[in-house]
N, C-alpha and C positions, 0 to 999 in steps of 0.2 A: 750347812745342813746337807745330808746325804739322802739317797733314795730310801734307805731302810728306816730313817727316822723322820720322814716327811710328815709334818704336822704332829710329831710326838714330842711331848715334854715330860720328863720324869717327875717323880714326887719330890717334895721339898724336904731336905735334911740340912739344917743349918749347922755346919761343922765349924765355922769360924765367923764371928761377927765382932767387929772392933768395939761396937757400942756395949756389948754384954760380956766381953772377955776382959778379965782383969789381968794385965800384963805385969809380970814380975820385973824387978829392977834390971835383971840381966837381959831382958827381952826388948828393952827400949834404950834409946840413947838420944843425945842432943846433937843434931847436925847443924853446923854453922857454915855459912857461905857468904858469897858476895856476887852481885849481879852488876855488870858494867858494860859500857859501850866499848867494844873492841875496835878501835879506829884503824889499826893496821891489819886486822884480820888474822892474827897469828894464834888466836885462841888463848892467849895468856894476858893476865892483868899486868901491864907494864907500868913503870913509875909515872909516866906522863898521862896515864888513863885513869879516869875517875869512875867511881861507882854510880849507879843510877838509883835515885831515891823514888819512893812511891810506887814501886813495882810489886804487884801481888804475887805471892808464891804459896805453894800448898804441898801437903803430903797426901792429898786425896781425902782429907778429913778437915783439918784446920787450915785457915788462910791467914797469912801474915803479910806485912808490907815492909819492904826494904827501907832502911833508915837513910840519913843524909849521905852516908858513905857507901850506900848500896848493900849494906850488910843485913843479914837476917839469921834467924835460928828457928829450927823446928824439931819437935820431938817425933822420932820415927821408930818403927820396929822392923824386923826382918821382913823381906818381901814387900816393902813399901817403896814408893818413888817420891822424889822431890822434883817439883817443876814450877817454872814461872808461868803465870797466866799472861801470855804475851799481849802487849798492846798492839794496835794496828800498825804502828810505824816502826816496829822492830822485828827482826828475825833472829833465830839462834844460829850461831856459827857452827859449822860442822856438817852433819848429814842433811841432805835435801829432804829427808823424812824428818820433819821438824820435831816430832815427839820422840824420835830416837836419840835426841840430844839431852833428854832428861836424865836425872841421876837415880839409879836404882840401888836400893840397899839390900845386899845379899845377906850379910851377917856382920856381927861386930867383932871382927878379927883384928889382928895386929896391923893388917894392911888397909884398914878402913881409913878413908881420907878424913883428916882433921878439919879441913876447910875445902868446900866445893866451890867451883867457879862456874858461872853462867855467862859466857861472852855473847853479847848481842851486837848486831849490826843494824845501823839505822837504815830505813828504807822509806820511800815515799808513801805517805798516807793516801788511801784511796776512798772514793765514795761509791764507785761501781767496780764490780769484779765478777769473774766467771768461775763457777765451781763445777767440777765433774764428780757426780755422786755415783760411785762404782760399787755394785754389789758383787758378791762371791766370785772371785777369780778361781778359787778352789782347785788348784792343781794337785794331783796325787802322785805324779811321777815326772820324769824328765820329758817324756813325750807330750804330756799336757802342758808343761812349761813351754815347750816349743809352740804349741797351739796359741798360748797366751801371748808369747813374744811376737809371733808372726801377725797377730791380729790386733788385740787390744793395745799392747804397748807400742807397736809400730804406729798405730793411729794417734796415740797420745804424744808421740814425738813431734807431731805437727802443731801442738798447742803453743800458745804464747806463754813466755816465762811468767807473766803476771797471773796466769790461771792457777787454780788450786785443785789438787786431786784429793778426794776423800774416799778411801777404800773401806767399805762397810763390813769387814769381817769375813771369815773363812777364806783367808789368803791361800791356805793350803788345805788338803783333804787328809788330815791326820798324819801326814808325812812331815813331822816337825823339822826334819833335816833340811827341807826345802825353804824354810823361812829365811835363812841367810841369803839364799840366791834370789828369793823374792824381793828382799830388801835391796839387794844389788841392782835388780831390775828397776826398782823405783828410782834409784840414784841416777839412772840413765836419762830420766825424763827431764825436760827443760824447766818444768815448774815444780813448786814445792808440793809435797804430799803429806797427808796425815792418815793414820790408820786406826781402825776399830778391831778389837779382838772378836773372833767368832768361836763357835763351839768346836770346830775342827782345828783351831790354832792352839789348843791347850795341850799340855803334857798329860799323859795318862797316869795321873797320880791320884790316889784316893783322897788325899788331903786337899781341900778346896784352896787353901792359901798358897799351895805350891803349884797349882795347875797352870798358872800364868807365867811361871818362872822363865822358860825359854823365850816366850813372846816378849815379856817385859825387859829381859836382858838385851834383846835386839831392838825393841820399839819403845823402850823407856817407861811406859805406863799404859794401863788399860782404862784408866779414868783420869780425865784432865779437862782443861778448858783453854780457849784462846780467842783472840779477837781478829777479825778481818773486816775492814771497812766499818760499817755501822752494825755489823753482825757479831753476836757473841755465840760461839759454839761450845757446847758441853758434850763431851764424849763419855758414855757410860758403858760399863761392862755388865750387861744384864744376862749373861750366860752363867747361871748359878749352878755350880757343880754339885751333884748328889751322889757321885761315885766315880769310878775310873773313867767311864765314858758317858754316863747318864747325866742329865742336866734338866733344868727347868728355866723358864724365863722369869727372872726376878731381879729387882734392884735392891742391893744390900742397904742396911741401915746406915752404914758408913757413907755410902754414896749419896743417900738422901740427905744426910747431914751436910755433905760437901755442897750439894745443890742449894740447900737452904742458905748456907753461909755465902755462897757465891751470888745468889740472887739479891741478898741484902745489900750488896755493894754495887749492884748493876743499875745503871741509869734506866729510867722508865722508857726512854725513847730508843733503846737498843732493840734491834731485831734479835730474836732468840731462836736458835736451832739446836735441837738435841739429836745426837747421832748414836745409834746402838745397833747391835746385830739382829737380835730377835725383835720382831715388831712389837711395838708398845701394846697393840691390840691383843697380843698373846702373852703379855707379861703379867704375872699373877697379881702383883701389887702396883700396877700402872696407875691406879686411881690415887695412890699416895703421892706420886709425882705430880699428877694433875692438880691435886690440892695445893701443892707448893707454888703453883703458877697463878694463883689468884691475882687478878688485876693486870695480867701481862698482855691482854689483847690477843692478837694472832701469833701463834707459836707453830713452828714447823718441826716435824720429827722425820728423820731419814733412817731407814732400816733396810736390811737385806733378808737373808736366811731362807726365804720361801721359794726361790727359783721361779717366781712369777710376779708380775706387776699387779699391785692392788693399792687402793687408797682407803683410809679410814679417818673418821672425824670424832672428836670428843669435845664435850662442853663442860666447862667448869664455871666457877664464880668469876665473871668478867674475864674469861679466857676461852678462846676457841682454838683447838689443836687440830692441825692437819697433818696426817701421817702419809708419806709416800713410801711404800715398799717397792724398792727400786728394781726388782728383778735381779738377774745374774749375768755377769759378763762371761761366765762359762756356760750359760744356758742351762739345759738339763744335763749337767755334769759331763760335758765334753763327749756326748754320745750322739748317735744318729748317723744318717747317711753322710758320707764325706763329699765335699764339693770338689771342684776342679783343682783347688789348691791343696787338697788332702786334709781339710779342716772339717770336723764334724759340724753339721748344721745345728744340732742341739736345740731345736725349737722347743720353747717352753709351753706348759700346759695352757696358759692364758692366750696363746697364739702369737706371742712376741718372739722375735729372734733375739739372739744374744745382744746385750745392750748395756747402756748406762744412761743417766739423765744429765742434762746440761742446765744449770741454774745461772740466771743473770740476776745478781743482787744490785739493787739501787739503794739509795740512802734509807728509804722507808718501806721498801717492798721488794718483791722478787717475781720473776717469771721463770718458767721451765719448760723443757721439751725433751722428748725421747730421742735418743741417738742409737740407731742400730749399728752394731760394730761391722765395719766393712761396707756399710750402706751409705748412700748419699744422705745428707741431713734433711732433705725434703721427703724421705721415705718414713713417714710418721704413722702410716696405717696401711692395712691390707683391705682393698675394696673388691669384693666378690659379687658378681651379678649372675643370677640363675638363668639358665637357658643358653649358656655359651660353651662351657667346657664339656666335651663329650664324655670325659672320664667320670664326671660327677654322677652319672647314672648308676655307677657302682658304689657310690658312697651313701650309706644309709640315711644320714641326717640331711643330705643335700638333694637327693634325687626327687623328693616330694615337694621341694620348694617351687612355688609358681614362677613362671617366666616373668622376669622383671623384678624379682625380689632382690634387694640389695642388702648384703651383710657387710658392714664395715667394722673391722677389728681395729679400734682406735687405740694405739699404743700409749697407755697412760690415761685414757678416757674411762677409767674404772669407777667413776663416781656418779651417783644419781643426780648430783648437782651440776654435772657437765651438760652443756647444751650443744647438741649436734644437729647440724642442718646440711642440706644438700640442694644443689640445683643442677639441672640437666640442660645442656646446650645454651648455657647462659641465661636461662629463664628465671622464674621466681624461686625464692628460697622455700624449701619444704622441710618440715620438722621430722627428724628421725627419732625413733624410740628405742629404749634399751630392750635387748632380747636375750633371754636366758637360754642360750644354745652353745654348742661347741663352736669354737672358732673354725671357719671352713678349712684353713690349712691344717689344723689339728685333726679334724674329721677325716681329711684325705689321707694323712700319714697313718692314722690308726687303721684305716682300711688296707693300705699297702703293707703295713706291718703284719696284719692278721692274714693276709693272702700270701705272705712270704715273698712279696716283691722286694721289700726292704727287711732287714739290711742285706746289702750285697757283700761280697767278700771284702775283708779288711775294714768293715764298718761294724759298729755295735748298735743293737736295737735301742731306740728311744722309748723309755717307759711311759709313754703317754697313756692317759686314761680317759674314759668317757665322762668328762667333767666339764660343765659349762664354764665359759669365760665371762668375767665381769666387764670385759672391754668391747663386747659386740653390740652394735647399734644397727637398726634395720629400717627399711622403708620399702613399700611396694610402689614401684614406679607407675605413673599413669599409663594407660594403654597405648597412647601415642608414642611412647618411648620404648615399647616392647617389640619393636621391629626396626631393622636398619642400623645405621652407624650413628653413634651419639658420643658425647663427652659428659662426664660427671665430675662435679667438684664438691668436696665435703669439708666442712670446717667444724672444729670443736673448740670450745672455750669454757672456762668457769671462773668464778670469783677468786680462786686460789692461785691464779697466775698460770694455769695450764692453757696451752694453745697447741693445736695440731691442724694440719691441712693435708688433703690428699686429692689427687686428680688422676683420671684415666679415661681412655676412650674404650668403647666396646661395640661389638657387632652382634645383634640378635637376628638370626636368619629366620625367614618365614617358613611355614610348613610346605 
């Protein structure tokens, strides 16, 4: 998503829909293939190697199962992909971006493969694993690629190889030529990555079925599924093109059919995670997806697009859906005052710095926390106390706050169901309340922008607005804490696995 289309979604024009389009004979073909364990890792089915039976494969519509020899066949059309739904104990040989190893059908020309091969490598099955859920990297040029490589990618280089990276779309900002370099950047990381397509990752083509061509050529498919531990991930392309650049949030009929078929085969005890670029809460037919989830219990949805952190909840028949809109690793589009490393701060409207979220999946549940890029993992909130900073008298929304008013911007604490509490000097726990105000750090930057303190030379203005954050929690401290030196501790938790903690000391001087 970009500044100009923030919260804008175009009208719906269905230019292509598999379920209602009758394909002529020359537009479809049968793809045959084999899936096998590649024991020597050369990517070729050797005589000593055998096919794998019982592996599910799909064209994003139909699901088939490989036979005793590992063979399968699928009917496909141009601009479709063929992919295995990987079991937990196998990985695809080739690119570390696992979905980039899928097979995309460009056209049925003389060089079309008669038999495709999916070489798999066996790996240890896991019951616990860590996932980095990473929203919009959205680089538009080589300079912004430098920002990303110096910050986000340098940080991910320290991850364990057993971790998993999930990039939630808008890898680039309309500069499709950068997708290849972005893929190469992913290849440098020690752990496997999976990607989602965003609205700025598409070709500017009026025909919807061609808008994913460059992305799918590099990243295999924009709709697929895979397993990790006891978690089943379903990746959807809900960027529904309505023109050369216009779009709306919608899940196609073909994808809904894929989800329905996939869920029929899925064990009831599997955790289910949907990944898409545009939040489900802004997806026109999101209720159709929720209807398919009947009886699935707790379901997680991960999305990006909005360049701010938020959380949404949906109820269906015996299903409760929790959506985390993960914010953006580029923040507010790589703009704002540059820090001492020359990197734009790009503070987001919700008050969060550039970020991603770290999920810890266990056999039957998960927990998650905010990770500010370039910040220590303990930095999970901003704690502001009125009556301390002398510059706050110039900030409209802060100067009237009574001494001892605490505003905590809890990164990820954007749910009314979150419980936030604090204690001062190790005393009793006090309950904080949600407050519909600007995050203090956003209010301060807005003032500095409007007074032309920011941006300074070589920096670009951050387009922050006077919009309240959903992550701010407040409490008025008792009078005994409104003078002198004190320490404050704040904790946030909820039933959906979110945890955050923050601590700071403060001094309030007397008159």
